C-alpha positions as CSV (number, residue, x, y, z in Angstrom):
1,M,16.3,7.1,11.3
2,K,19.1,5.7,9.2
3,P,18.0,5.1,5.3
4,K,19.4,1.5,5.4
5,L,16.9,0.7,8.4
6,N,14.1,2.9,6.9
7,F,14.5,0.5,3.5
8,I,14.3,-2.8,5.9
9,Y,11.1,-1.3,7.6
10,L,9.5,-1.0,4.0
11,L,10.4,-3.6,2.6
12,V,9.2,-5.7,5.2
13,F,6.0,-3.6,5.6
14,V,5.6,-4.3,1.5
15,L,6.0,-8.5,2.3
16,L,3.5,-8.3,4.6
17,V,1.1,-6.3,2.6
18,I,1.6,-8.4,-0.4
19,T,1.2,-11.7,2.0
20,V,-1.8,-10.6,2.8
21,A,-3.2,-9.8,-0.8
22,E,-2.2,-13.0,-1.7
23,W,-3.6,-14.9,1.3
24,I,-7.2,-13.1,0.2
25,G,-7.1,-14.2,-3.4
26,I,-8.8,-13.8,-6.5
27,Q,-12.8,-12.8,-5.5
28,S,-15.9,-12.6,-7.8
29,I,-18.4,-10.6,-7.6
30,P,-21.7,-11.6,-9.7
31,V,-23.7,-8.8,-10.9
32,G,-26.5,-9.3,-13.3
33,S,-25.5,-11.4,-15.8
34,V,-21.2,-11.4,-15.3
35,R,-18.4,-11.1,-12.4
36,I,-16.3,-8.7,-11.5
37,S,-12.9,-10.3,-10.4
38,L,-10.9,-8.6,-8.1
39,L,-7.4,-9.6,-8.3
40,P,-5.1,-9.2,-5.0
41,L,-3.2,-6.2,-6.3
42,V,-6.3,-4.4,-5.7
43,F,-6.7,-5.9,-1.9
44,A,-2.9,-4.6,-2.2
45,I,-3.7,-1.5,-3.2
46,L,-6.6,-0.9,-0.8
47,I,-4.4,-2.3,2.4
48,T,-2.2,0.2,1.8
49,M,-4.6,3.3,1.3
50,V,-5.7,2.8,4.7
51,L,-2.8,2.2,6.4
52,G,-1.8,5.5,4.8
53,L,-4.2,7.4,6.4
54,A,-3.2,9.6,9.5
55,I,-4.6,7.8,12.7
56,F,-2.5,5.0,11.1
57,R,0.4,6.6,10.7
58,K,3.0,6.5,13.7
59,G,6.5,5.5,14.5
60,F,8.0,4.3,10.9
61,M,5.1,5.4,8.7
62,K,5.2,9.4,10.1
63,K,8.9,9.3,9.8
64,S,8.7,8.2,6.4
65,T,6.6,10.1,4.8
66,A,7.6,13.4,7.0
67,K,6.5,17.0,5.9
68,K,8.4,16.8,2.7
69,T,7.4,18.0,-0.4
70,W,8.4,16.4,-3.4
71,I,8.2,18.4,-6.8
72,L,8.7,16.3,-10.1
73,P,10.1,18.2,-12.8
74,A,8.1,18.2,-16.2
75,N,7.9,19.3,-19.6
76,I,4.8,21.7,-20.7
């Protein structure tokens, strides 16, 4: 797959995830005397984690997450 086309698919995927997360909005869960607020960023992370599972990796996701090892240099 061409890198430019790959970037377009990735951009569309990001926009869809952000749109769904913003659509869900801020949710509050009462826990005792306090309330825990879940921001849309939490939902966006959860959506991308679920879509990153092996059963969902087909087509674009499979090609973009090929069996490549990324090594990040670090000073120890």
